C-alpha positions as CSV (number, residue, x, y, z in Angstrom):
1,M,9.2,-15.9,-6.2
2,A,8.5,-19.6,-6.1
3,E,10.2,-21.5,-3.3
4,R,12.8,-23.6,-5.1
5,E,16.5,-24.3,-5.2
6,G,18.6,-21.7,-6.8
7,P,21.1,-18.9,-6.2
8,A,20.7,-17.0,-3.0
9,L,19.4,-13.5,-3.6
10,D,19.8,-10.4,-1.5
11,G,16.8,-8.6,-2.9
12,F,14.3,-8.2,-5.7
13,L,13.4,-5.1,-7.8
14,F,9.7,-4.4,-7.9
15,T,7.5,-1.3,-7.7
16,A,6.6,-0.3,-4.2
17,E,3.0,-1.5,-4.8
18,A,4.0,-5.0,-6.0
19,G,6.7,-5.3,-3.4
20,S,4.3,-4.5,-0.6
21,A,2.0,-7.3,-1.9
22,W,4.9,-9.8,-1.9
23,T,5.7,-8.9,1.7
24,L,2.4,-10.4,2.7
25,L,3.4,-13.8,1.4
26,Y,7.1,-13.5,2.4
27,P,7.2,-11.4,5.6
28,K,11.0,-11.8,5.9
29,F,11.3,-9.3,3.0
30,T,10.6,-5.6,3.3
31,V,10.0,-2.8,0.9
32,V,12.6,-0.1,0.5
33,A,11.7,3.1,-1.4
34,P,14.9,4.9,-2.5
35,Q,14.8,8.7,-1.8
36,P,14.3,11.1,-3.4
37,S,11.4,9.5,-5.1
38,L,11.7,10.2,-8.9
39,L,8.8,8.1,-10.1
40,S,5.2,8.8,-10.4
41,L,2.9,5.9,-11.5
42,P,0.0,6.5,-13.8
43,L,-3.6,5.7,-12.7
44,A,-6.4,5.1,-15.2
45,Y,-10.2,5.3,-14.9
46,A,-12.4,3.8,-17.6
47,I,-14.8,6.3,-19.0
48,A,-17.3,5.7,-21.8
49,R,-16.3,7.1,-25.2
50,G,-17.9,10.5,-25.8
51,D,-18.8,11.1,-22.1
52,Q,-17.0,14.5,-21.9
53,E,-19.0,15.7,-18.9
54,F,-18.0,12.7,-16.8
55,L,-14.4,12.9,-18.1
56,D,-14.2,16.6,-17.0
57,F,-15.6,15.7,-13.6
58,V,-13.1,12.9,-13.0
59,N,-10.2,15.0,-14.2
60,A,-11.3,17.8,-11.8
61,W,-11.7,15.4,-8.9
62,I,-8.2,13.9,-9.5
63,E,-6.7,17.3,-9.7
64,L,-8.4,18.4,-6.5
65,K,-7.3,15.3,-4.6
66,Q,-3.7,15.8,-5.8
67,K,-3.6,19.4,-4.8
68,E,-5.1,18.9,-1.3
69,G,-2.6,16.1,-0.6
70,T,-5.0,13.2,-0.3
71,V,-3.3,11.1,-3.0
72,A,0.1,11.5,-1.4
73,Q,-1.3,10.8,2.1
74,L,-3.0,7.6,1.0
75,Y,0.1,6.5,-1.0
76,D,2.3,7.1,2.0
77,Y,0.0,5.1,4.3
78,W,-1.1,2.2,2.2
79,I,2.0,1.7,0.0
80,L,4.9,3.0,2.1
81,G,3.5,2.1,5.5
82,R,4.1,5.6,7.0
83,G,2.0,6.4,10.0
84,A,0.9,2.8,10.6
85,V,0.2,2.1,14.3
86,E,0.5,-1.3,15.9
87,K,-2.8,-2.6,17.2
88,K,-3.0,-3.9,20.7
89,P,-5.3,-6.9,21.4
90,R,-8.8,-6.0,22.5
91,W,-9.7,-6.4,26.1
92,S,-11.1,-9.9,26.9
93,L,-13.1,-11.2,29.9
94,I,-11.6,-14.7,29.4
95,L,-8.0,-13.5,29.1
96,D,-7.9,-10.4,31.3
97,V,-10.2,-11.4,34.1
98,F,-10.4,-15.1,34.4
99,H,-7.0,-15.9,32.9
100,W,-8.4,-19.1,31.4
101,V,-6.2,-19.1,28.3
102,E,-2.7,-17.8,27.6
């Protein structure tokens, strides 16, 4: 998405993860996730060859987090932006009491 002369585009097709990263650089764009969601992206953890005990632990941990909804909750919050709350500025002595700056 380099800024250069070319045809005007109405949108780009990315994964939700990549699209959300691009919105940081180009805030005039937004991520739209079509519903119903039909995709599930794989996730990989590097485990030493032959370390069956650790492999079993990681597999059990992932299965537990999927079943209890943690994975879906984190995906909804960090990738889809659901549940995000606008932060209000912190209270300031200079701004709120003395009104020294705007």
